[in-house]
C-alpha positions in Angstrom: 0.0 0.0 0.0 1.2 3.5 -0.9 1.5 6.4 1.6 -0.8 9.3 1.1 -0.2 13.0 2.1 -2.7 12.8 4.9 -0.7 9.9 6.5 2.3 12.2 6.8 0.5 15.4 7.8 -1.7 13.7 10.5 -0.9 15.3 13.9 1.7 17.5 12.4 2.1 21.0 13.9 4.4 23.6 12.5 5.2 27.1 13.8 6.7 29.2 11.0 7.4 32.9 11.0 7.8 34.8 7.7 8.3 38.5 7.5 7.9 40.4 4.2 6.4 43.6 2.9 3.1 43.6 1.0 2.1 39.9 1.5 -0.5 38.3 -0.8 -3.0 35.9 0.6 -5.2 33.2 -1.0 -8.9 33.6 -0.2 -10.8 36.1 1.9 -9.8 34.5 5.2 -6.1 35.1 4.7 -5.1 31.7 6.0 -2.7 30.8 3.1 0.2 33.0 2.0 0.1 33.2 -1.8 3.3 35.2 -2.7 5.0 32.9 -5.2 8.6 33.9 -4.5 8.2 33.4 -0.7 6.4 30.0 -1.3 9.5 28.8 -3.1 11.9 30.1 -0.4 10.0 28.5 2.4 9.7 25.2 0.6 13.4 25.2 -0.1 14.4 26.1 3.5 12.0 23.5 5.1 13.0 20.7 2.6 16.7 21.3 3.2 16.3 21.4 7.0 14.3 18.2 7.1 16.7 16.4 4.8 19.6 17.3 7.1 17.7 16.1 10.1 16.6 12.8 8.6 20.1 12.1 7.2 21.8 12.9 10.5 23.8 10.2 12.2 23.3 11.5 15.7 21.6 9.0 18.1 18.8 11.4 19.1 18.1 12.4 15.5 18.0 8.8 14.3 15.7 7.8 17.1 13.2 10.7 16.3 13.3 9.8 12.6 12.5 6.2 13.4 9.6 7.2 15.6 8.3 9.5 12.9 8.4 6.8 10.3 6.6 4.4 12.6 3.9 6.9 13.2 3.4 7.5 9.5 3.1 3.8 8.8 0.7 3.5 11.7 -1.5 6.2 10.2 -1.5 4.4 6.9 -2.6 1.2 8.5 -5.3 2.9 10.5 -6.6 4.6 7.3 -6.7 1.3 5.4 -8.3 -0.5 8.3 -11.0 2.2 8.6 -11.7 2.0 4.9 -12.0 -1.8 5.0 -14.4 -1.6 7.9 -16.5 1.0 6.1 -16.7 -1.2 3.0 -17.6 -4.2 5.1 -20.4 -2.3 6.8 -21.7 -1.0 3.5 -21.5 -4.5 2.0 -23.3 -6.0 5.0 -26.1 -3.4 4.7 -26.5 -4.0 1.0 -26.6 -7.8 1.3 -28.3 -8.4 4.6 -30.3 -5.4 5.7 -32.0 -4.2 2.6 -35.2 -5.6 1.2 -35.2 -8.9 -0.8 -34.8 -8.8 -4.6 -38.0 -8.0 -6.5 -37.5 -11.1 -8.7 -37.7 -13.5 -5.8 -41.0 -15.4 -5.8 -41.2 -16.3 -2.1 -43.2 -19.0 -0.3 -45.8 -18.4 2.4 -44.3 -20.7 5.1 -41.9 -19.5 7.6 -40.9 -23.0 8.6 -37.2 -23.3 7.6 -37.1 -27.1 7.8 -40.0 -27.4 5.4 -39.2 -24.6 2.9 -37.3 -25.0 -0.4 -35.6 -22.4 -2.6 -35.4 -23.3 -6.3 -32.7 -21.4 -8.2 -34.1 -21.4 -11.7 -32.3 -20.9 -15.0 -34.0 -18.2 -17.1 -37.3 -16.4 -17.2 -39.0 -18.9 -19.5 -38.5 -21.7 -16.9 -39.6 -19.3 -14.1 -43.0 -18.8 -15.7 -43.7 -22.5 -15.9 -42.2 -23.1 -12.4 -44.6 -20.5 -10.9 -47.5 -22.6 -12.0 -45.9 -25.9 -11.1 -44.7 -25.0 -7.6 -46.4 -25.4 -4.2 -46.6 -21.8 -3.1 -46.9 -22.9 0.5 -43.3 -24.0 0.9 -41.5 -23.6 -2.5 -39.8 -20.3 -3.4 -38.3 -19.4 -6.8 -35.3 -17.2 -7.6 -34.5 -16.8 -11.3 -30.9 -16.1 -12.5 -29.9 -14.8 -15.9 -27.6 -17.3 -17.7 -24.2 -18.0 -16.3 -23.2 -16.2 -13.1 -19.7 -15.0 -12.3 -16.9 -17.6 -12.0 -16.1 -16.9 -8.3 -13.1 -19.2 -8.3 -11.2 -16.6 -10.3 -13.0 -13.4 -9.1 -12.1 -11.5 -5.9 -14.6 -11.1 -3.0 -15.5 -7.6 -4.0 -16.2 -8.7 -7.6 -18.4 -11.5 -6.3 -20.3 -9.2 -4.0 -20.8 -6.6 -6.8 -22.2 -9.2 -9.2 -26.0 -8.9 -9.2 -26.7 -12.6 -9.4 -24.3 -13.7 -6.7 -25.4 -10.9 -4.4 -29.1 -11.8 -5.0 -28.4 -15.5 -4.0 -26.6 -14.5 -0.8 -29.2 -12.0 0.1 -32.1 -14.3 -0.5 -30.6 -17.2 1.5 -30.0 -14.6 4.3 -27.1 -16.2 6.1 -24.2 -14.1 4.9 -21.1 -15.3 3.1 -17.5 -16.5 3.8 -16.4 -16.4 7.4 -19.5 -14.6 8.5 -21.8 -17.3 7.1 -24.3 -18.4 9.8 -26.2 -21.6 8.9 -28.6 -21.2 11.7 -30.2 -18.1 10.1 -30.6 -19.4 6.6 -34.1 -18.8 5.3 -34.6 -22.1 3.5 -34.1 -25.7 4.5 -33.3 -26.9 1.0 -31.5 -25.1 -1.9 -32.3 -26.8 -5.2 -30.5 -25.9 -8.4 -32.8 -26.3 -11.3 -31.1 -25.9 -14.7 -31.6 -27.4 -18.1 -30.4 -30.9 -18.9 -27.8 -29.8 -21.4 -24.2 -28.6 -21.5 -25.1 -25.0 -20.6 -27.3 -26.1 -17.8 -24.4 -28.2 -16.4 -22.1 -25.2 -16.7 -24.5 -23.0 -14.8 -24.9 -25.7 -12.1 -21.1 -25.9 -11.8 -20.8 -22.1 -11.4 -23.5 -22.1 -8.7 -21.8 -25.0 -6.9 -18.5 -23.1 -7.0 -20.3 -20.1 -5.3 -21.7 -22.3 -2.6 -18.5 -24.2 -2.1 -16.4 -21.1 -1.7 -18.7 -18.8 0.2 -21.5 -20.9 1.8 -19.8 -24.2 2.4 -21.8 -25.2 5.5 -24.9 -25.6 3.4 -23.1 -28.3 1.4 -21.6 -29.9 4.5 -25.1 -30.1 6.1 -26.5 -31.7 2.9 -28.9 -28.9 2.2 -27.9 -28.2 -1.4 -29.5 -30.3 -4.2 -29.6 -30.5 -7.9 -32.9 -31.1 -9.6 -33.0 -33.9 -12.2 -35.4 -33.0 -15.0 -36.2 -35.8 -17.5 -34.7 -35.9 -21.0 -37.5 -37.8 -22.8 -41.3 -38.2 -22.6 -42.6 -41.5 -24.0 -46.4 -41.9 -24.4 -47.3 -45.6 -24.4 -50.4 -46.3 -26.4 -52.9 -48.8 -25.0 -55.6 -50.4 -27.2 -59.3 -49.7 -26.6 -60.6 -47.3 -24.0 -57.6 -47.7 -21.7 -55.8 -44.3 -21.3 -52.3 -43.9 -22.6 -49.4 -44.1 -20.2 -46.7 -41.5 -19.9 -43.2 -42.6 -19.0 -40.2 -40.2 -18.5 -36.6 -41.2 -19.0 -33.5 -39.5 -17.8 -30.8 -40.7 -20.1 -30.3 -42.2 -23.6 -29.4 -45.5 -22.1 -32.6 -45.6 -20.0 -34.7 -44.6 -23.1 -33.3 -47.4 -25.3 -33.8 -49.9 -22.5 -37.5 -48.8 -22.1 -38.1 -49.0 -25.9 -36.6 -52.5 -26.0 -38.8 -53.5 -23.1 -41.9 -52.1 -24.8 -41.0 -53.7 -28.1 -40.6 -57.0 -26.5 -44.0 -56.7 -24.8 -45.6 -55.8 -28.2 -46.6 -52.3 -27.1 -46.5 -49.2 -29.3 -45.7 -45.6 -28.5 -46.3 -42.3 -30.0 -43.8 -41.0 -32.5 -41.8 -38.8 -32.4 -40.7 -39.2 -28.8 -40.4 -35.8 -27.1 -36.9 -34.8 -26.3 -36.8 -31.9 -23.8 -34.1 -29.3 -24.6 -34.9 -27.2 -21.6 -37.2 -26.7 -18.6 -39.1 -24.1 -20.6 -40.4 -26.7 -23.0 -42.4 -28.5 -20.2 -45.8 -27.4 -19.2 -46.6 -26.8 -15.6 -48.1 -30.2 -15.0 -45.1 -32.0 -16.5 -42.6 -29.9 -14.6 -44.5 -30.4 -11.3 -44.8 -34.2 -11.6 -41.2 -34.8 -12.7 -39.1 -32.1 -11.0 -40.9 -30.2 -8.3 -43.6 -32.4 -6.7 -42.1 -34.2 -3.7 -44.0 -37.3 -4.4 -42.5 -37.9 -7.8 -39.4 -35.8 -8.3 -35.8 -36.9 -8.2 -33.1 -34.8 -6.4 -29.3 -35.3 -6.3 -27.9 -34.3 -2.9 -24.6 -32.4 -3.3 -22.2 -34.0 -0.8 -18.8 -32.9 0.5 -17.1 -36.1 1.6 -13.6 -34.8 1.0 -13.2 -31.0 1.2 -9.6 -31.1 0.1 -10.3 -33.3 -3.0 -13.3 -31.1 -3.9 -11.2 -27.9 -3.6 -8.6 -29.4 -5.9 -11.3 -30.3 -8.5 -12.9 -26.8 -8.3 -9.5 -25.2 -8.7 -8.6 -27.4 -11.6 -11.8 -26.8 -13.5 -12.5 -23.1 -12.5 -9.2 -21.6 -11.3 -6.7 -19.2 -12.8 -4.1 -21.8 -13.8 -4.8 -22.7 -17.4 -2.0 -25.3 -17.9 -3.3 -28.0 -15.5 -6.8 -27.6 -17.0 -5.4 -28.0 -20.5 -3.5 -31.2 -19.4 -6.7 -32.6 -17.8 -8.7 -32.0 -21.0 -6.0 -33.6 -23.2 -5.6 -36.6 -20.9 -9.3 -37.1 -20.6 -10.2 -36.6 -24.3 -10.2 -40.4 -25.0 -13.1 -40.8 -22.6 -15.4 -38.6 -24.7 -17.0 -40.0 -27.8 -17.9 -37.7 -30.7 -21.5 -38.8 -30.5 -21.7 -37.4 -26.9 -20.9 -33.8 -27.9 -24.1 -31.8 -27.8 -23.6 -29.6 -30.9 
């Protein structure tokens, strides 16, 4: 940190006598002498005198010089500390004391153990989720696309990012060292993103935010990832028997289902619906597959080995590019061309 003029002048008192005819002053109050020639003379005399004193090898002069420098450094540290405290208070007020974001669709229940916060990707999915949720205990917070990569960003950048600040504010338990799990507003935090590459990326960015700044939520098993289906198969039944709807969650599961139906001599509607995003589902489908407690599937995010998890997050999301490149090259043989979603 650099010294500033105020660090040096703090507490400094000078008694200086200058006698000259017809002095000129700056301003009506006559507090500052403005005669240019005298200003240069005084500056030269004071500078020369201070240089001689600071360069002196006498024991008393060296001791006083040392005390003066310590005082200046102490003033600098006090100024930095005061500024940091002020920023912290301002950040705390902005994140914890102000009203909740307007885009939050809150639930009615105040029972933390029963309430759930769905972090939803995009406004299109939010519209469907509003109709699909149980408004008694399910709250919704939409985020726009990909949030900040907090593994690379500083704390101030993270707090100034609108999406990150909204998430911290809505959960209501602070962040980092000040995070207090006991005051979190929701019992479950559920990440609900599309079942595609972009959705996985968004989920990874969100998990990075929780891992770095709200880790107790993961340690207590309160962070989940919703598992929306990939396919909707409508099995046709003969006669008046209603058709049956079956959802599958992977290509392997779909092929196994079709083989089973083929073996049983059953037919299905073509084409089979392949969901590209949550917004493609209607409210009834989203509720029954992803949000309704009686039929949904959730993946609990676990933290069995914090050190190993930190290493993986740093590898995938950190500043060091070389290890990530090596990881991609070494792992390229595991990825078949047909798996690339392009």
